[in-house]
Phi, psi and omega in degrees: 000133179250139178292135181282139177228146173285136184270009177285123182272130179251131174245118183229148172236109183225132173053038177081012178237149171253137185237146160240130189228152176226143179267129178259129185299326180180148173242143183251142181302143176067027172252153167253130181246127179255134170274115187257114169048052174278137185255132185238138171218147177243162187286334180202148174073195175241115191229128174296131179235132183244138173270127183227130173268130171258115180243179178295340180264357179132200183257138179232118177286136187233357180159166180206161177204158173270108178285143181235154175278147179061021181202133177272132177247139183271129176249127174238149180182201179166181179205158172261122187275128180245012176198158180260154176141178180291159180207157172242139176254116180251148171243114192238157176214150176285345182271104183279357182271356183248158169260146178252127178248132185235137179219152173057048178281129174216141176245130180249112180273147176226136169285167178299322180294320179295320180296315180296321179297319178296319178301312182297318179295320181293318178298315180298318182292320186273334193233006177233165178215143176283124183245130179236125184233142175244130175265130179228159176274187185292342176266002179087010179276140181300147178246096175288156177062023171283144177267123180235132178235148179236119176242123180288128178261331181201133179277151178275334182281124180291113180225124185201196186211150174295154173221164178228183187296344178301335183291338183292334186237012183234104184296323180296319177299315180300313183298315181296316186290309187290340179281353185239321197248149180243358180211151180211167171228137176285127187300311182227343199289347175255355181291153188301319182291342178272319184276336185233062178292340175238139183296132176075007182228068180296141180234109182255017187298320182288312180295327175299312182296321179293324178292320176300315178300314181298315180298319181299332182252018177056042178252120179287153185234133170266134179279116186222121342232164179284311178226144175238122187285346180291122183296343181285344187238061178239154171304137187302330190277346183280343182294339180267358183279143171287164186307312183296317181292326177293322177298319178296317179297320178295319177300314179296324178300312180300309186287328179290306184292309189285329176289329180294321185250018181305130177076000182256350182245160180270346179191164175233132164275095186289311179233124184257123171062046181272004170271332179266330186230160184214041182305313185281331174296324179278329190260336182245297182197152180300331181256034184302316181300318180295317180295317181297320177293327177295315177297316182298320179299321182291331181273313186217058187290346178280344178267141183293132183254123187251143151278152180219126189213153177254159177071015174279326178245346188283321187212150177267003186261008181240087184296340182298331186239026179299160180302323179294317178295322179300309182298321180298316179294319179300318179295325177299318178295316182293329182278350181296138182308126181095350182257011188303322183249023181295138182273098189250157175223166183247118177251121174244126193290309179085044174270094186270151177277168180275067176209166184301121184291145177273085186293329179295317178293319178302313181295316181297321180295317178295323175303315180297315179295324183294337179298342177287339183080006182267154177295141181241130176236141165272112197259339186214049191289127171203172177231128180290140177263006186078253170297160185304131183299140187274128175236348181286123182303328183293340183262356185293338181282347180283117189305316185293325180287324176295318178297324179298313179295325179293320180294321176301317181295319181296316178296320179301318180297317180298318183291317180297319178297318180294317180297315183292331184280345181281124186295345182259004174273119187263351180184157181224130173235125176272150182257078186218044177298135185280136170222141183299332180273359179120150182277176183302301175222338185214129173255156175255340180223168169275188184284353174257011178060037166263136186301136162278174177307325177295319177294324176297321177298316180300313180296320179301313182289323177301316178296319179298329182264018170100357183303117179055021183287150178241121176242130181217162179184183180242150182284156180276191184298334179263010177083012184261149168222140182230136181206165179257125182233146172289150179300135180159187179261134184232151166259124181252125178243135181233131176223150180204141182304331183276350182290148180298320178252092186290349178288346174119153177245130185240146171206169182264155180217130176254118180261117184238172178274173176216154179273356182293140180289325174242108190278133176274129181301146175294141177237117182234117178264129183231131177273126180254000000 
């Protein structure tokens, strides 16, 4: 069902903004509304255009695109409706000298149940496979009524959490972390201000030790980060360098860090937050991001090189980091001489506020990014608790603080489900590295490594997605059993009263995806 809209186009100039508007007959409470493939054109130039709903409760930003003259641009977006009543959908720009032309506007409403159903179907389609196994005896005869169990030993989907140096000396932290996660990012230990506290004397001892720990526990590592564009987070000594000397220092940074860990990481965040900040563009060269990726390619070009940015999926109110702006910057990097074949990825941080997430906008933004065909990771996912999230056991009895932690957990669950359900999201890392004085914005455990509500959500979803799950059943008259399993590594055990070893026969099974549109079930014959 599509929401009806009047097709009469309104052009208004109010308060320094130009608007194109459509009247929506009504929005219903507890619905999610998606703006589907709306086409935007402007009369001249390249102009940012934002979709805004005006409701009885105020204005809600729902998406944006850069409108172009003589060319139609597609705008996708959406909003989560928190009240019922009439609404107007406006398309606005700060440039009052242009006209905005809008075509093919449609709104698709979803109830909460419909949205969840779509998520579940998408997860099943992208991350599970139908597995069919036949149990036979040593002569190849089918074994009916054999008991077969499947226990997941390791998931194929990269799901993890940031960690810091505290894990090196805390056994409880190690046990909690390694029993859950298959990928990590070092919170600070690879950043330039951490490795090079003194000029010309890089110290990788901490990041080396953390990498050894990760490898020992089969945890993949993302390299974070080579450069951070925020001027607040630079080594203290580079601020006094002249442009040429800073360029030399940056060159040495790339070759020192990336050559040390070449081939040992699954990705690099080469430039961090270069849509919001431009320290190196101002201090080294206007094309600093492009140059840094060029250097990175020469050192470790087989590893995927990421841009990494916040507010691309989190909110529709930050035009600096919209999905369209992200793609435009990415294309600039790819078009730079020598970068034509650079192996790039898209990192969206996912630092959400403590309010109901706009899942429709999140999905639309990932759709826009996915059109590039590049791998997409949620790299720093967390939810702000407003006041510092409570981890002290003595404070857990205070009702308001408990409710605060529960609300963070509820929002986290919605975001994780949406991220996992998108077929183009290739991995998720949460930004919840433990520190005794408190985490960055969100913790998963208290200081005794007992789960907070957020940690309970993580465990709940891991179990739902097959983590250490046990699936069992009995074979039919022809010795077959068929079941749906998440992609990953499994231990398969088969037992039958007639088998010589009635305690069971075990072997491993790797369940992978396939590109076939109609998937043929796996057939595995095992002698019991």
